[in-house]
mmCIF file of the N, C-alpha and C atoms, coordinates in Angstrom:
data_MODEL
# 
_entry.id   MODEL 
# 
loop_
_atom_site.group_PDB 
_atom_site.id 
_atom_site.type_symbol 
_atom_site.label_atom_id 
_atom_site.label_alt_id 
_atom_site.label_comp_id 
_atom_site.label_asym_id 
_atom_site.label_entity_id 
_atom_site.label_seq_id 
_atom_site.pdbx_PDB_ins_code 
_atom_site.Cartn_x 
_atom_site.Cartn_y 
_atom_site.Cartn_z 
_atom_site.occupancy 
_atom_site.B_iso_or_equiv 
_atom_site.pdbx_formal_charge 
_atom_site.auth_seq_id 
_atom_site.auth_comp_id 
_atom_site.auth_asym_id 
_atom_site.auth_atom_id 
_atom_site.pdbx_PDB_model_num 
ATOM 1   N N  . UNK A 1 1  ? -59.239 9.711   9.789  1.00 0.00 ? 1  UNK A N  1 
ATOM 2   C CA . UNK A 1 1  ? -58.176 9.390   10.712 1.00 0.00 ? 1  UNK A CA 1 
ATOM 3   C C  . UNK A 1 1  ? -56.839 9.468   9.966  1.00 0.00 ? 1  UNK A C  1 
ATOM 4   N N  . UNK A 1 2  ? -55.878 10.181  10.518 1.00 0.00 ? 2  UNK A N  1 
ATOM 5   C CA . UNK A 1 2  ? -54.571 10.351  9.885  1.00 0.00 ? 2  UNK A CA 1 
ATOM 6   C C  . UNK A 1 2  ? -53.717 9.104   10.103 1.00 0.00 ? 2  UNK A C  1 
ATOM 7   N N  . UNK A 1 3  ? -52.949 8.776   9.085  1.00 0.00 ? 3  UNK A N  1 
ATOM 8   C CA . UNK A 1 3  ? -52.053 7.621   9.235  1.00 0.00 ? 3  UNK A CA 1 
ATOM 9   C C  . UNK A 1 3  ? -50.832 8.036   10.048 1.00 0.00 ? 3  UNK A C  1 
ATOM 10  N N  . UNK A 1 4  ? -50.395 7.174   10.946 1.00 0.00 ? 4  UNK A N  1 
ATOM 11  C CA . UNK A 1 4  ? -49.235 7.524   11.775 1.00 0.00 ? 4  UNK A CA 1 
ATOM 12  C C  . UNK A 1 4  ? -47.972 7.613   10.909 1.00 0.00 ? 4  UNK A C  1 
ATOM 13  N N  . UNK A 1 5  ? -47.129 8.599   11.207 1.00 0.00 ? 5  UNK A N  1 
ATOM 14  C CA . UNK A 1 5  ? -45.876 8.757   10.477 1.00 0.00 ? 5  UNK A CA 1 
ATOM 15  C C  . UNK A 1 5  ? -44.827 7.833   11.074 1.00 0.00 ? 5  UNK A C  1 
ATOM 16  N N  . UNK A 1 6  ? -43.989 7.345   10.210 1.00 0.00 ? 6  UNK A N  1 
ATOM 17  C CA . UNK A 1 6  ? -42.949 6.417   10.648 1.00 0.00 ? 6  UNK A CA 1 
ATOM 18  C C  . UNK A 1 6  ? -41.589 7.052   10.400 1.00 0.00 ? 6  UNK A C  1 
ATOM 19  N N  . UNK A 1 7  ? -40.693 6.946   11.355 1.00 0.00 ? 7  UNK A N  1 
ATOM 20  C CA . UNK A 1 7  ? -39.358 7.492   11.228 1.00 0.00 ? 7  UNK A CA 1 
ATOM 21  C C  . UNK A 1 7  ? -38.352 6.354   11.340 1.00 0.00 ? 7  UNK A C  1 
ATOM 22  N N  . UNK A 1 8  ? -37.399 6.340   10.442 1.00 0.00 ? 8  UNK A N  1 
ATOM 23  C CA . UNK A 1 8  ? -36.348 5.321   10.475 1.00 0.00 ? 8  UNK A CA 1 
ATOM 24  C C  . UNK A 1 8  ? -35.018 6.020   10.693 1.00 0.00 ? 8  UNK A C  1 
ATOM 25  N N  . UNK A 1 9  ? -34.261 5.549   11.657 1.00 0.00 ? 9  UNK A N  1 
ATOM 26  C CA . UNK A 1 9  ? -32.956 6.122   11.968 1.00 0.00 ? 9  UNK A CA 1 
ATOM 27  C C  . UNK A 1 9  ? -31.901 5.051   11.702 1.00 0.00 ? 9  UNK A C  1 
ATOM 28  N N  . UNK A 1 10 ? -30.909 5.408   10.910 1.00 0.00 ? 10 UNK A N  1 
ATOM 29  C CA . UNK A 1 10 ? -29.811 4.497   10.607 1.00 0.00 ? 10 UNK A CA 1 
ATOM 30  C C  . UNK A 1 10 ? -28.545 5.059   11.225 1.00 0.00 ? 10 UNK A C  1 
ATOM 31  N N  . UNK A 1 11 ? -27.860 4.241   11.984 1.00 0.00 ? 11 UNK A N  1 
ATOM 32  C CA . UNK A 1 11 ? -26.612 4.649   12.615 1.00 0.00 ? 11 UNK A CA 1 
ATOM 33  C C  . UNK A 1 11 ? -25.498 3.822   12.001 1.00 0.00 ? 11 UNK A C  1 
ATOM 34  N N  . UNK A 1 12 ? -24.519 4.516   11.431 1.00 0.00 ? 12 UNK A N  1 
ATOM 35  C CA . UNK A 1 12 ? -23.369 3.832   10.846 1.00 0.00 ? 12 UNK A CA 1 
ATOM 36  C C  . UNK A 1 12 ? -22.159 4.112   11.714 1.00 0.00 ? 12 UNK A C  1 
ATOM 37  N N  . UNK A 1 13 ? -21.376 3.097   11.928 1.00 0.00 ? 13 UNK A N  1 
ATOM 38  C CA . UNK A 1 13 ? -20.156 3.281   12.708 1.00 0.00 ? 13 UNK A CA 1 
ATOM 39  C C  . UNK A 1 13 ? -18.967 2.791   11.885 1.00 0.00 ? 13 UNK A C  1 
ATOM 40  N N  . UNK A 1 14 ? -17.856 3.404   12.111 1.00 0.00 ? 14 UNK A N  1 
ATOM 41  C CA . UNK A 1 14 ? -16.615 3.029   11.445 1.00 0.00 ? 14 UNK A CA 1 
ATOM 42  C C  . UNK A 1 14 ? -15.523 2.975   12.495 1.00 0.00 ? 14 UNK A C  1 
ATOM 43  N N  . UNK A 1 15 ? -14.608 2.095   12.293 1.00 0.00 ? 15 UNK A N  1 
ATOM 44  C CA . UNK A 1 15 ? -13.470 1.996   13.193 1.00 0.00 ? 15 UNK A CA 1 
ATOM 45  C C  . UNK A 1 15 ? -12.226 2.369   12.409 1.00 0.00 ? 15 UNK A C  1 
ATOM 46  N N  . UNK A 1 16 ? -11.459 3.284   12.947 1.00 0.00 ? 16 UNK A N  1 
ATOM 47  C CA . UNK A 1 16 ? -10.241 3.737   12.296 1.00 0.00 ? 16 UNK A CA 1 
ATOM 48  C C  . UNK A 1 16 ? -9.060  3.389   13.193 1.00 0.00 ? 16 UNK A C  1 
ATOM 49  N N  . UNK A 1 17 ? -8.060  2.741   12.612 1.00 0.00 ? 17 UNK A N  1 
ATOM 50  C CA . UNK A 1 17 ? -6.840  2.433   13.342 1.00 0.00 ? 17 UNK A CA 1 
ATOM 51  C C  . UNK A 1 17 ? -5.734  3.336   12.816 1.00 0.00 ? 17 UNK A C  1 
ATOM 52  N N  . UNK A 1 18 ? -5.036  3.968   13.715 1.00 0.00 ? 18 UNK A N  1 
ATOM 53  C CA . UNK A 1 18 ? -3.888  4.780   13.332 1.00 0.00 ? 18 UNK A CA 1 
ATOM 54  C C  . UNK A 1 18 ? -2.656  3.962   13.673 1.00 0.00 ? 18 UNK A C  1 
ATOM 55  N N  . UNK A 1 19 ? -1.880  3.680   12.642 1.00 0.00 ? 19 UNK A N  1 
ATOM 56  C CA . UNK A 1 19 ? -0.713  2.817   12.820 1.00 0.00 ? 19 UNK A CA 1 
ATOM 57  C C  . UNK A 1 19 ? 0.539   3.685   12.787 1.00 0.00 ? 19 UNK A C  1 
ATOM 58  N N  . UNK A 1 20 ? 1.298   3.618   13.817 1.00 0.00 ? 20 UNK A N  1 
ATOM 59  C CA . UNK A 1 20 ? 2.530   4.399   13.872 1.00 0.00 ? 20 UNK A CA 1 
ATOM 60  C C  . UNK A 1 20 ? 3.556   3.815   12.909 1.00 0.00 ? 20 UNK A C  1 
ATOM 61  N N  . UNK A 1 21 ? 4.336   4.685   12.346 1.00 0.00 ? 21 UNK A N  1 
ATOM 62  C CA . UNK A 1 21 ? 5.314   4.292   11.331 1.00 0.00 ? 21 UNK A CA 1 
ATOM 63  C C  . UNK A 1 21 ? 6.284   3.209   11.811 1.00 0.00 ? 21 UNK A C  1 
ATOM 64  N N  . UNK A 1 22 ? 6.644   3.211   13.084 1.00 0.00 ? 22 UNK A N  1 
ATOM 65  C CA . UNK A 1 22 ? 7.645   2.246   13.536 1.00 0.00 ? 22 UNK A CA 1 
ATOM 66  C C  . UNK A 1 22 ? 7.118   0.808   13.513 1.00 0.00 ? 22 UNK A C  1 
ATOM 67  N N  . UNK A 1 23 ? 5.805   0.611   13.403 1.00 0.00 ? 23 UNK A N  1 
ATOM 68  C CA . UNK A 1 23 ? 5.260   -0.742  13.306 1.00 0.00 ? 23 UNK A CA 1 
ATOM 69  C C  . UNK A 1 23 ? 5.297   -1.267  11.873 1.00 0.00 ? 23 UNK A C  1 
ATOM 70  N N  . UNK A 1 24 ? 5.195   -0.365  10.904 1.00 0.00 ? 24 UNK A N  1 
ATOM 71  C CA . UNK A 1 24 ? 5.139   -0.806  9.511  1.00 0.00 ? 24 UNK A CA 1 
ATOM 72  C C  . UNK A 1 24 ? 6.510   -0.707  8.860  1.00 0.00 ? 24 UNK A C  1 
ATOM 73  N N  . UNK A 1 25 ? 6.647   -1.395  7.742  1.00 0.00 ? 25 UNK A N  1 
ATOM 74  C CA . UNK A 1 25 ? 7.869   -1.367  6.948  1.00 0.00 ? 25 UNK A CA 1 
ATOM 75  C C  . UNK A 1 25 ? 7.497   -1.102  5.499  1.00 0.00 ? 25 UNK A C  1 
ATOM 76  N N  . UNK A 1 26 ? 8.390   -0.539  4.752  1.00 0.00 ? 26 UNK A N  1 
ATOM 77  C CA . UNK A 1 26 ? 8.177   -0.358  3.316  1.00 0.00 ? 26 UNK A CA 1 
ATOM 78  C C  . UNK A 1 26 ? 8.912   -1.474  2.599  1.00 0.00 ? 26 UNK A C  1 
ATOM 79  N N  . UNK A 1 27 ? 8.137   -2.309  1.932  1.00 0.00 ? 27 UNK A N  1 
ATOM 80  C CA . UNK A 1 27 ? 8.696   -3.434  1.186  1.00 0.00 ? 27 UNK A CA 1 
ATOM 81  C C  . UNK A 1 27 ? 7.981   -3.561  -0.148 1.00 0.00 ? 27 UNK A C  1 
ATOM 82  N N  . UNK A 1 28 ? 8.539   -4.338  -1.036 1.00 0.00 ? 28 UNK A N  1 
ATOM 83  C CA . UNK A 1 28 ? 7.955   -4.588  -2.339 1.00 0.00 ? 28 UNK A CA 1 
ATOM 84  C C  . UNK A 1 28 ? 6.805   -5.571  -2.208 1.00 0.00 ? 28 UNK A C  1 
ATOM 85  N N  . UNK A 1 29 ? 5.626   -5.184  -2.713 1.00 0.00 ? 29 UNK A N  1 
ATOM 86  C CA . UNK A 1 29 ? 4.468   -6.079  -2.758 1.00 0.00 ? 29 UNK A CA 1 
ATOM 87  C C  . UNK A 1 29 ? 4.406   -6.658  -4.169 1.00 0.00 ? 29 UNK A C  1 
ATOM 88  N N  . UNK A 1 30 ? 4.515   -7.983  -4.279 1.00 0.00 ? 30 UNK A N  1 
ATOM 89  C CA . UNK A 1 30 ? 4.503   -8.643  -5.581 1.00 0.00 ? 30 UNK A CA 1 
ATOM 90  C C  . UNK A 1 30 ? 3.197   -8.422  -6.322 1.00 0.00 ? 30 UNK A C  1 
ATOM 91  N N  . UNK A 1 31 ? 2.081   -8.386  -5.597 1.00 0.00 ? 31 UNK A N  1 
ATOM 92  C CA . UNK A 1 31 ? 0.775   -8.251  -6.237 1.00 0.00 ? 31 UNK A CA 1 
ATOM 93  C C  . UNK A 1 31 ? 0.477   -6.809  -6.643 1.00 0.00 ? 31 UNK A C  1 
ATOM 94  N N  . UNK A 1 32 ? 0.893   -5.835  -5.824 1.00 0.00 ? 32 UNK A N  1 
ATOM 95  C CA . UNK A 1 32 ? 0.719   -4.425  -6.186 1.00 0.00 ? 32 UNK A CA 1 
ATOM 96  C C  . UNK A 1 32 ? 1.746   -4.001  -7.242 1.00 0.00 ? 32 UNK A C  1 
ATOM 97  N N  . UNK A 1 33 ? 2.845   -4.729  -7.266 1.00 0.00 ? 33 UNK A N  1 
ATOM 98  C CA . UNK A 1 33 ? 3.987   -4.433  -8.150 1.00 0.00 ? 33 UNK A CA 1 
ATOM 99  C C  . UNK A 1 33 ? 4.579   -3.060  -7.872 1.00 0.00 ? 33 UNK A C  1 
ATOM 100 N N  . UNK A 1 34 ? 4.688   -2.767  -6.571 1.00 0.00 ? 34 UNK A N  1 
ATOM 101 C CA . UNK A 1 34 ? 5.315   -1.520  -6.139 1.00 0.00 ? 34 UNK A CA 1 
ATOM 102 C C  . UNK A 1 34 ? 5.655   -1.620  -4.658 1.00 0.00 ? 34 UNK A C  1 
ATOM 103 N N  . UNK A 1 35 ? 6.407   -0.661  -4.183 1.00 0.00 ? 35 UNK A N  1 
ATOM 104 C CA . UNK A 1 35 ? 6.766   -0.610  -2.778 1.00 0.00 ? 35 UNK A CA 1 
ATOM 105 C C  . UNK A 1 35 ? 5.586   -0.070  -1.977 1.00 0.00 ? 35 UNK A C  1 
ATOM 106 N N  . UNK A 1 36 ? 5.209   -0.785  -0.920 1.00 0.00 ? 36 UNK A N  1 
ATOM 107 C CA . UNK A 1 36 ? 4.075   -0.373  -0.089 1.00 0.00 ? 36 UNK A CA 1 
ATOM 108 C C  . UNK A 1 36 ? 4.420   -0.551  1.382  1.00 0.00 ? 36 UNK A C  1 
ATOM 109 N N  . UNK A 1 37 ? 3.553   -0.033  2.224  1.00 0.00 ? 37 UNK A N  1 
ATOM 110 C CA . UNK A 1 37 ? 3.674   -0.247  3.662  1.00 0.00 ? 37 UNK A CA 1 
ATOM 111 C C  . UNK A 1 37 ? 3.103   -1.631  3.980  1.00 0.00 ? 37 UNK A C  1 
ATOM 112 N N  . UNK A 1 38 ? 3.815   -2.398  4.789  1.00 0.00 ? 38 UNK A N  1 
ATOM 113 C CA . UNK A 1 38 ? 3.347   -3.717  5.195  1.00 0.00 ? 38 UNK A CA 1 
ATOM 114 C C  . UNK A 1 38 ? 3.443   -3.845  6.710  1.00 0.00 ? 38 UNK A C  1 
ATOM 115 N N  . UNK A 1 39 ? 2.609   -4.719  7.248  1.00 0.00 ? 39 UNK A N  1 
ATOM 116 C CA . UNK A 1 39 ? 2.637   -5.032  8.675  1.00 0.00 ? 39 UNK A CA 1 
ATOM 117 C C  . UNK A 1 39 ? 2.799   -6.530  8.855  1.00 0.00 ? 39 UNK A C  1 
ATOM 118 N N  . UNK A 1 40 ? 3.506   -6.918  9.891  1.00 0.00 ? 40 UNK A N  1 
ATOM 119 C CA . UNK A 1 40 ? 3.583   -8.331  10.248 1.00 0.00 ? 40 UNK A CA 1 
ATOM 120 C C  . UNK A 1 40 ? 2.228   -8.768  10.784 1.00 0.00 ? 40 UNK A C  1 
ATOM 121 N N  . UNK A 1 41 ? 1.865   -9.994  10.509 1.00 0.00 ? 41 UNK A N  1 
ATOM 122 C CA . UNK A 1 41 ? 0.578   -10.526 10.953 1.00 0.00 ? 41 UNK A CA 1 
ATOM 123 C C  . UNK A 1 41 ? 0.438   -10.417 12.472 1.00 0.00 ? 41 UNK A C  1 
ATOM 124 N N  . UNK A 1 42 ? 1.524   -10.627 13.194 1.00 0.00 ? 42 UNK A N  1 
ATOM 125 C CA . UNK A 1 42 ? 1.494   -10.507 14.656 1.00 0.00 ? 42 UNK A CA 1 
ATOM 126 C C  . UNK A 1 42 ? 1.152   -9.099  15.116 1.00 0.00 ? 42 UNK A C  1 
ATOM 127 N N  . UNK A 1 43 ? 1.639   -8.087  14.392 1.00 0.00 ? 43 UNK A N  1 
ATOM 128 C CA . UNK A 1 43 ? 1.319   -6.701  14.730 1.00 0.00 ? 43 UNK A CA 1 
ATOM 129 C C  . UNK A 1 43 ? -0.149  -6.401  14.451 1.00 0.00 ? 43 UNK A C  1 
ATOM 130 N N  . UNK A 1 44 ? -0.668  -6.936  13.339 1.00 0.00 ? 44 UNK A N  1 
ATOM 131 C CA . UNK A 1 44 ? -2.087  -6.747  13.024 1.00 0.00 ? 44 UNK A CA 1 
ATOM 132 C C  . UNK A 1 44 ? -2.938  -7.387  14.115 1.00 0.00 ? 44 UNK A C  1 
ATOM 133 N N  . UNK A 1 45 ? -2.524  -8.562  14.579 1.00 0.00 ? 45 UNK A N  1 
ATOM 134 C CA . UNK A 1 45 ? -3.259  -9.227  15.654 1.00 0.00 ? 45 UNK A CA 1 
ATOM 135 C C  . UNK A 1 45 ? -3.219  -8.389  16.931 1.00 0.00 ? 45 UNK A C  1 
ATOM 136 N N  . UNK A 1 46 ? -2.066  -7.833  17.257 1.00 0.00 ? 46 UNK A N  1 
ATOM 137 C CA . UNK A 1 46 ? -1.938  -7.025  18.475 1.00 0.00 ? 46 UNK A CA 1 
ATOM 138 C C  . UNK A 1 46 ? -2.794  -5.767  18.400 1.00 0.00 ? 46 UNK A C  1 
ATOM 139 N N  . UNK A 1 47 ? -2.869  -5.151  17.224 1.00 0.00 ? 47 UNK A N  1 
ATOM 140 C CA . UNK A 1 47 ? -3.643  -3.928  17.051 1.00 0.00 ? 47 UNK A CA 1 
ATOM 141 C C  . UNK A 1 47 ? -5.140  -4.206  17.120 1.00 0.00 ? 47 UNK A C  1 
ATOM 142 N N  . UNK A 1 48 ? -5.580  -5.253  16.424 1.00 0.00 ? 48 UNK A N  1 
ATOM 143 C CA . UNK A 1 48 ? -7.019  -5.514  16.301 1.00 0.00 ? 48 UNK A CA 1 
ATOM 144 C C  . UNK A 1 48 ? -7.571  -6.449  17.363 1.00 0.00 ? 48 UNK A C  1 
ATOM 145 N N  . UNK A 1 49 ? -6.718  -7.282  17.951 1.00 0.00 ? 49 UNK A N  1 
ATOM 146 C CA . UNK A 1 49 ? -7.191  -8.265  18.921 1.00 0.00 ? 49 UNK A CA 1 
ATOM 147 C C  . UNK A 1 49 ? -7.827  -9.483  18.271 1.00 0.00 ? 49 UNK A C  1 
ATOM 148 N N  . UNK A 1 50 ? -7.657  -9.619  16.959 1.00 0.00 ? 50 UNK A N  1 
ATOM 149 C CA . UNK A 1 50 ? -8.223  -10.743 16.214 1.00 0.00 ? 50 UNK A CA 1 
ATOM 150 C C  . UNK A 1 50 ? -7.168  -11.837 16.084 1.00 0.00 ? 50 UNK A C  1 
ATOM 151 N N  . UNK A 1 51 ? -7.579  -13.096 16.178 1.00 0.00 ? 51 UNK A N  1 
ATOM 152 C CA . UNK A 1 51 ? -6.635  -14.218 16.150 1.00 0.00 ? 51 UNK A CA 1 
ATOM 153 C C  . UNK A 1 51 ? -6.003  -14.376 14.767 1.00 0.00 ? 51 UNK A C  1 
ATOM 154 N N  . UNK A 1 52 ? -4.836  -15.041 14.754 1.00 0.00 ? 52 UNK A N  1 
ATOM 155 C CA . UNK A 1 52 ? -4.123  -15.301 13.500 1.00 0.00 ? 52 UNK A CA 1 
ATOM 156 C C  . UNK A 1 52 ? -5.008  -16.014 12.487 1.00 0.00 ? 52 UNK A C  1 
ATOM 157 N N  . UNK A 1 53 ? -5.728  -17.036 12.933 1.00 0.00 ? 53 UNK A N  1 
ATOM 158 C CA . UNK A 1 53 ? -6.544  -17.831 12.007 1.00 0.00 ? 53 UNK A CA 1 
ATOM 159 C C  . UNK A 1 53 ? -7.634  -16.990 11.356 1.00 0.00 ? 53 UNK A C  1 
ATOM 160 N N  . UNK A 1 54 ? -8.304  -16.171 12.134 1.00 0.00 ? 54 UNK A N  1 
ATOM 161 C CA . UNK A 1 54 ? -9.358  -15.319 11.578 1.00 0.00 ? 54 UNK A CA 1 
ATOM 162 C C  . UNK A 1 54 ? -8.753  -14.304 10.605 1.00 0.00 ? 54 UNK A C  1 
ATOM 163 N N  . UNK A 1 55 ? -7.581  -13.754 10.947 1.00 0.00 ? 55 UNK A N  1 
ATOM 164 C CA . UNK A 1 55 ? -6.918  -12.814 10.047 1.00 0.00 ? 55 UNK A CA 1 
ATOM 165 C C  . UNK A 1 55 ? -6.508  -13.490 8.741  1.00 0.00 ? 55 UNK A C  1 
ATOM 166 N N  . UNK A 1 56 ? -6.003  -14.716 8.827  1.00 0.00 ? 56 UNK A N  1 
ATOM 167 C CA . UNK A 1 56 ? -5.624  -15.443 7.606  1.00 0.00 ? 56 UNK A CA 1 
ATOM 168 C C  . UNK A 1 56 ? -6.855  -15.708 6.734  1.00 0.00 ? 56 UNK A C  1 
ATOM 169 N N  . UNK A 1 57 ? -7.963  -16.093 7.362  1.00 0.00 ? 57 UNK A N  1 
ATOM 170 C CA . UNK A 1 57 ? -9.204  -16.323 6.611  1.00 0.00 ? 57 UNK A CA 1 
ATOM 171 C C  . UNK A 1 57 ? -9.696  -15.013 5.981  1.00 0.00 ? 57 UNK A C  1 
ATOM 172 N N  . UNK A 1 58 ? -9.627  -13.925 6.748  1.00 0.00 ? 58 UNK A N  1 
ATOM 173 C CA . UNK A 1 58 ? -10.068 -12.626 6.238  1.00 0.00 ? 58 UNK A CA 1 
ATOM 174 C C  . UNK A 1 58 ? -9.201  -12.171 5.080  1.00 0.00 ? 58 UNK A C  1 
ATOM 175 N N  . UNK A 1 59 ? -7.907  -12.458 5.151  1.00 0.00 ? 59 UNK A N  1 
ATOM 176 C CA . UNK A 1 59 ? -7.011  -12.077 4.060  1.00 0.00 ? 59 UNK A CA 1 
ATOM 177 C C  . UNK A 1 59 ? -7.458  -12.708 2.751  1.00 0.00 ? 59 UNK A C  1 
ATOM 178 N N  . UNK A 1 60 ? -7.908  -13.955 2.801  1.00 0.00 ? 60 UNK A N  1 
ATOM 179 C CA . UNK A 1 60 ? -8.374  -14.629 1.599  1.00 0.00 ? 60 UNK A CA 1 
ATOM 180 C C  . UNK A 1 60 ? -9.694  -14.077 1.089  1.00 0.00 ? 60 UNK A C  1 
ATOM 181 N N  . UNK A 1 61 ? -10.615 -13.801 1.993  1.00 0.00 ? 61 UNK A N  1 
ATOM 182 C CA . UNK A 1 61 ? -11.933 -13.329 1.568  1.00 0.00 ? 61 UNK A CA 1 
ATOM 183 C C  . UNK A 1 61 ? -11.946 -11.837 1.238  1.00 0.00 ? 61 UNK A C  1 
ATOM 184 N N  . UNK A 1 62 ? -11.090 -11.058 1.868  1.00 0.00 ? 62 UNK A N  1 
ATOM 185 C CA . UNK A 1 62 ? -11.058 -9.611  1.640  1.00 0.00 ? 62 UNK A CA 1 
ATOM 186 C C  . UNK A 1 62 ? -10.119 -9.212  0.500  1.00 0.00 ? 62 UNK A C  1 
ATOM 187 N N  . UNK A 1 63 ? -9.315  -10.142 0.022  1.00 0.00 ? 63 UNK A N  1 
ATOM 188 C CA . UNK A 1 63 ? -8.398  -9.841  -1.073 1.00 0.00 ? 63 UNK A CA 1 
ATOM 189 C C  . UNK A 1 63 ? -7.135  -9.111  -0.647 1.00 0.00 ? 63 UNK A C  1 
ATOM 190 N N  . UNK A 1 64 ? -6.768  -9.233  0.632  1.00 0.00 ? 64 UNK A N  1 
ATOM 191 C CA . UNK A 1 64 ? -5.541  -8.597  1.100  1.00 0.00 ? 64 UNK A CA 1 
ATOM 192 C C  . UNK A 1 64 ? -4.347  -9.283  0.453  1.00 0.00 ? 64 UNK A C  1 
ATOM 193 N N  . UNK A 1 65 ? -3.309  -8.522  0.167  1.00 0.00 ? 65 UNK A N  1 
ATOM 194 C CA . UNK A 1 65 ? -2.079  -9.085  -0.363 1.00 0.00 ? 65 UNK A CA 1 
ATOM 195 C C  . UNK A 1 65 ? -1.232  -9.591  0.808  1.00 0.00 ? 65 UNK A C  1 
ATOM 196 N N  . UNK A 1 66 ? -0.928  -10.866 0.794  1.00 0.00 ? 66 UNK A N  1 
ATOM 197 C CA . UNK A 1 66 ? -0.176  -11.512 1.867  1.00 0.00 ? 66 UNK A CA 1 
ATOM 198 C C  . UNK A 1 66 ? 1.097   -12.086 1.281  1.00 0.00 ? 66 UNK A C  1 
ATOM 199 N N  . UNK A 1 67 ? 2.212   -11.875 1.975  1.00 0.00 ? 67 UNK A N  1 
ATOM 200 C CA . UNK A 1 67 ? 3.494   -12.421 1.514  1.00 0.00 ? 67 UNK A CA 1 
ATOM 201 C C  . UNK A 1 67 ? 4.292   -12.907 2.718  1.00 0.00 ? 67 UNK A C  1 
ATOM 202 N N  . UNK A 1 68 ? 5.429   -13.482 2.437  1.00 0.00 ? 68 UNK A N  1 
ATOM 203 C CA . UNK A 1 68 ? 6.305   -13.989 3.498  1.00 0.00 ? 68 UNK A CA 1 
ATOM 204 C C  . UNK A 1 68 ? 7.571   -13.140 3.548  1.00 0.00 ? 68 UNK A C  1 
ATOM 205 N N  . UNK A 1 69 ? 8.029   -12.863 4.746  1.00 0.00 ? 69 UNK A N  1 
ATOM 206 C CA . UNK A 1 69 ? 9.280   -12.155 4.959  1.00 0.00 ? 69 UNK A CA 1 
ATOM 207 C C  . UNK A 1 69 ? 10.436  -13.143 4.781  1.00 0.00 ? 69 UNK A C  1 
ATOM 208 N N  . UNK A 1 70 ? 11.661  -12.643 4.728  1.00 0.00 ? 70 UNK A N  1 
ATOM 209 C CA . UNK A 1 70 ? 12.820  -13.517 4.571  1.00 0.00 ? 70 UNK A CA 1 
ATOM 210 C C  . UNK A 1 70 ? 12.972  -14.492 5.732  1.00 0.00 ? 70 UNK A C  1 
ATOM 211 N N  . UNK A 1 71 ? 12.425  -14.147 6.903  1.00 0.00 ? 71 UNK A N  1 
ATOM 212 C CA . UNK A 1 71 ? 12.496  -15.058 8.055  1.00 0.00 ? 71 UNK A CA 1 
ATOM 213 C C  . UNK A 1 71 ? 11.251  -15.937 8.180  1.00 0.00 ? 71 UNK A C  1 
ATOM 214 N N  . UNK A 1 72 ? 10.337  -15.858 7.188  1.00 0.00 ? 72 UNK A N  1 
ATOM 215 C CA . UNK A 1 72 ? 9.167   -16.722 7.172  1.00 0.00 ? 72 UNK A CA 1 
ATOM 216 C C  . UNK A 1 72 ? 7.920   -16.147 7.829  1.00 0.00 ? 72 UNK A C  1 
ATOM 217 N N  . UNK A 1 73 ? 8.013   -14.938 8.396  1.00 0.00 ? 73 UNK A N  1 
ATOM 218 C CA . UNK A 1 73 ? 6.829   -14.364 9.031  1.00 0.00 ? 73 UNK A CA 1 
ATOM 219 C C  . UNK A 1 73 ? 5.897   -13.781 7.962  1.00 0.00 ? 73 UNK A C  1 
ATOM 220 N N  . UNK A 1 74 ? 4.611   -13.780 8.263  1.00 0.00 ? 74 UNK A N  1 
ATOM 221 C CA . UNK A 1 74 ? 3.595   -13.342 7.318  1.00 0.00 ? 74 UNK A CA 1 
ATOM 222 C C  . UNK A 1 74 ? 3.447   -11.825 7.349  1.00 0.00 ? 74 UNK A C  1 
ATOM 223 N N  . UNK A 1 75 ? 3.412   -11.220 6.153  1.00 0.00 ? 75 UNK A N  1 
ATOM 224 C CA . UNK A 1 75 ? 3.251   -9.779  6.002  1.00 0.00 ? 75 UNK A CA 1 
ATOM 225 C C  . UNK A 1 75 ? 1.950   -9.483  5.270  1.00 0.00 ? 75 UNK A C  1 
ATOM 226 N N  . UNK A 1 76 ? 1.278   -8.401  5.647  1.00 0.00 ? 76 UNK A N  1 
ATOM 227 C CA . UNK A 1 76 ? 0.053   -7.983  4.972  1.00 0.00 ? 76 UNK A CA 1 
ATOM 228 C C  . UNK A 1 76 ? 0.266   -6.579  4.423  1.00 0.00 ? 76 UNK A C  1 
ATOM 229 N N  . UNK A 1 77 ? -0.057  -6.407  3.146  1.00 0.00 ? 77 UNK A N  1 
ATOM 230 C CA . UNK A 1 77 ? 0.068   -5.122  2.464  1.00 0.00 ? 77 UNK A CA 1 
ATOM 231 C C  . UNK A 1 77 ? -1.033  -4.190  2.944  1.00 0.00 ? 77 UNK A C  1 
ATOM 232 N N  . UNK A 1 78 ? -0.648  -3.028  3.466  1.00 0.00 ? 78 UNK A N  1 
ATOM 233 C CA . UNK A 1 78 ? -1.634  -2.087  3.999  1.00 0.00 ? 78 UNK A CA 1 
ATOM 234 C C  . UNK A 1 78 ? -2.463  -1.424  2.902  1.00 0.00 ? 78 UNK A C  1 
ATOM 235 N N  . UNK A 1 79 ? -1.935  -1.352  1.691  1.00 0.00 ? 79 UNK A N  1 
ATOM 236 C CA . UNK A 1 79 ? -2.702  -0.750  0.593  1.00 0.00 ? 79 UNK A CA 1 
ATOM 237 C C  . UNK A 1 79 ? -3.993  -1.519  0.336  1.00 0.00 ? 79 UNK A C  1 
ATOM 238 N N  . UNK A 1 80 ? -3.982  -2.827  0.567  1.00 0.00 ? 80 UNK A N  1 
ATOM 239 C CA . UNK A 1 80 ? -5.155  -3.646  0.289  1.00 0.00 ? 80 UNK A CA 1 
ATOM 240 C C  . UNK A 1 80 ? -6.101  -3.749  1.485  1.00 0.00 ? 80 UNK A C  1 
ATOM 241 N N  . UNK A 1 81 ? -5.718  -3.209  2.625  1.00 0.00 ? 81 UNK A N  1 
ATOM 242 C CA . UNK A 1 81 ? -6.569  -3.264  3.809  1.00 0.00 ? 81 UNK A CA 1 
ATOM 243 C C  . UNK A 1 81 ? -7.453  -2.025  3.937  1.00 0.00 ? 81 UNK A C  1 
ATOM 244 N N  . UNK A 1 82 ? -7.386  -1.118  2.988  1.00 0.00 ? 82 UNK A N  1 
ATOM 245 C CA . UNK A 1 82 ? -8.181  0.123   3.065  1.00 0.00 ? 82 UNK A CA 1 
ATOM 246 C C  . UNK A 1 82 ? -9.620  -0.121  2.783  1.00 0.00 ? 82 UNK A C  1 
# 
């Protein structure tokens, strides 16, 4: 009696966000030590639909570079979100 063959199928999905230039700004990232593209936390929330609190928690666990703008709003370095 022949042994039945087994097939395994793996499906990988990726989500890609295309961010228009007018949403991002070029500013100095203290941690990268260079000028990078940054997004305001509110814009990241609008793009992804994820709440501020979850984004702040993710920034800590994912190692995103987070800084404050001169008006106190939170900025996230796009170089670290790749």
